[in-house]
N, C-alpha and C positions, 0 to 999 in steps of 0.2 A: 827557323826554317833551314838555315845553312847547316846547323848541327844535325838535323834530321837527314838531310841529303848526304852528309858526310858519313853518318852511321850506316845508312842504306848502301852507300857505295862500298864501305869496308866489308859489310856482311856479304854482299854479292861477290866481291873480290875473293873473299875467303872461300866461298862456295865454289867459285870457278877454279881456284888453285887446288882445292880438295878433289874436284872432279878430274883435273888434269893429272894429279898425282895418282889417282886411282887408275885411270886409263893407261898411264905410262907403266905402272907396276904390273897391271894385267898383261900388257904387251911384253914387258921384259921377262916375266916369270911364266909365260905360257909354255906349255909342254907340247912337243911335236909328236903326236901319236894319233892313232885312229880311234881312240876312245871317245865315247860320246857321253853327253849328259842326257839322261832320260828321266823326266819327272812324270810320275804317275799320280793322277788326280782322280780318286774314286768318287763317283756320284751315284747316289741311290735314291729310289723312291721319287716323290715329288719334291724336288729341290728348287725352292723359290729363288735362290741366289746362284744358280748354276752359271749364268752368264758372267756374273761378277767373279766367281771362283776361277773360271777359265781365263778371263781377261787379266786377272791379277797374276795367275801363274804364268801367262804369256809375258807379262811385264818382267816378272822375276827371271825367267830364262833369258830374256833379252839383256837384262842387266848383268848377268854373270857369264853369258856365253859370248865368245868371240868367234866361234866356229859355226859353219853353216849346217853341220850335220846333227846338231842337238835338237831334241824334240820333246813334245809333251804327249802323254797318252791320257785321254779322257776315258776312264774305265767305267763301263756300264755295269753297275751293280744293281740290276733290276730297276732301272729308272722308268718312270711312266712315259707315255708317248709325247706329252707336251715338253717335258724336260729333254727328252731325246731329240726332238725337233730343234730346240734351242741349242743343244750341244752340236748337232750337225751343222747348223748355221754358223756357229763360231768356228768349228773345224774347217769349214769352207773358207771363211774369212781369213783365218790364219793358216798358212800352208804347213806349218810345223806342228800342228795339233792333230792327232789322229784319234778317232773314236773306236774303241775296241771293247769286246766283251771279255769275260774272264778266260774263256778257252782260247781266244785269239791272242791274248797276252801270254798265256802259257806257251803256245806255239811260237810266238815271237821270241820269248826268252830262250826256248830250247834251240831255235834256229840261230839265235844271236846275230840278227841282222836288222837293219833299219826298216821301218814300215814303208810301204809304197805310198 
């Protein structure tokens, strides 16, 4: 039992040190610019796992982003009404996920500004 506790303690300590090193390196090597990370997640038709896709993408951007102006675009590629309702609910829950259609994305990219 003591060996199991020691092994568990060592594993958790290594994970903690790795997390600390990651956070420190991201802080030290961050760049100071107005550039943004914009992830585009296209969803089409009846997508049964749309919620999982958006939540997974939100977790990914939280992991790599230290800035407040990074965001996700949920791209409506002719999704059905049920999938769209799910996406709208997730977009409301996460303030940094925006639901757009293809034309809105084209306008967004040509204007080169963050979505409202």
